[in-house]
C-alpha positions, 0 to 999 in steps of 0.5 A: 499500499505504501509503495503504491501510494508513493508511485501514484504521487510519483506519476502525478508529479511527472504528469503535472510537471511534463506539459511544456508551458512558461515554466519549462521555456524558462527552465530550458533557456536557463539551462542553455544560458547559465548552465544545469544547476541554474535550470535544475534550480528553476525546476526545483521551484516549480516542484516545490510548488507542485508539492505544496499543492500535493499537500493541499490535496492529499491532506484534504485541506479544502478551506485552503483549496477554496480561499485559493480557487476564490482568489484565482482572478488576483493569482492569475493577474499576478501570474500573468504580470510576473510572466510579462515581466520575465519575458520582457527581461529575457528578451532583453538579457544579454548572453554570456559565454558558457562557462564551467563555473558553478552558479553561486548560491544567491543565483540558485536561490533567485532561480528557485525563488522566481518559479516558485512564486510563478507556480503559486500563482497559477490557480490552474495547478491546485484545480489540476490536482483537486481534479486528479485527486478526485477522479482517481478516488485519492481523497478516499484511498489515501488515508492517515497522515503517513499515507498522505506525506508519502503521496506527497513526497512521491508528487514532489520527487516526480516533478523534480525527476523530470526537471532534473531530465530536462535541465540534463538533457538541454545542458548536453546540447549547451556548448553547441550554443554560441552567443549569436545563438543564445541571443536568438534563444532568449528572444524566442523565450521572451516572446513565448513566456510573454505570450503566456503572461498576455494570454493569463491577462487576456483570460481574466477578461472573457 
């Protein structure tokens, strides 16, 4: 039962993280521009937020879920503005030559914090977790704090595993990107991230 619960959480974490979205684009761009450590730290920020929302769903914290859903418009507005900011900043970023130097603690923390905040402000995340848990009947089958904690651990590790695979795979291609190519990566990523932000803001008016 414990292994089954953990594996279900692992599968949920992977399925939530894998679809390509603004976080994926940001992780790819940061990996190419700043290295695998920064790219993976960015992914861990999203994985931490996934773990938080997984805990809300697994522990049946309906008050928290309802509060987040009720504030989804504000969260969507904040997330949309943040995405537009990141998109413009990414477009304007000056690519640096690839180096083998390890990223500093401040850079890793900033990369983690930005994607953590961005994922938390996405109301679709908590709705996705609630829908998955309800659809699989996990609210009924996961009983006790021990089983719920194991489920949350699986969600976090599943999400983190995806970001590790993505940042490692993209990192292998980093040496092939010159400053000119990185400039185009920044521009393309900036447009895509900004488009996600604009779509979020436009969605508020529909």
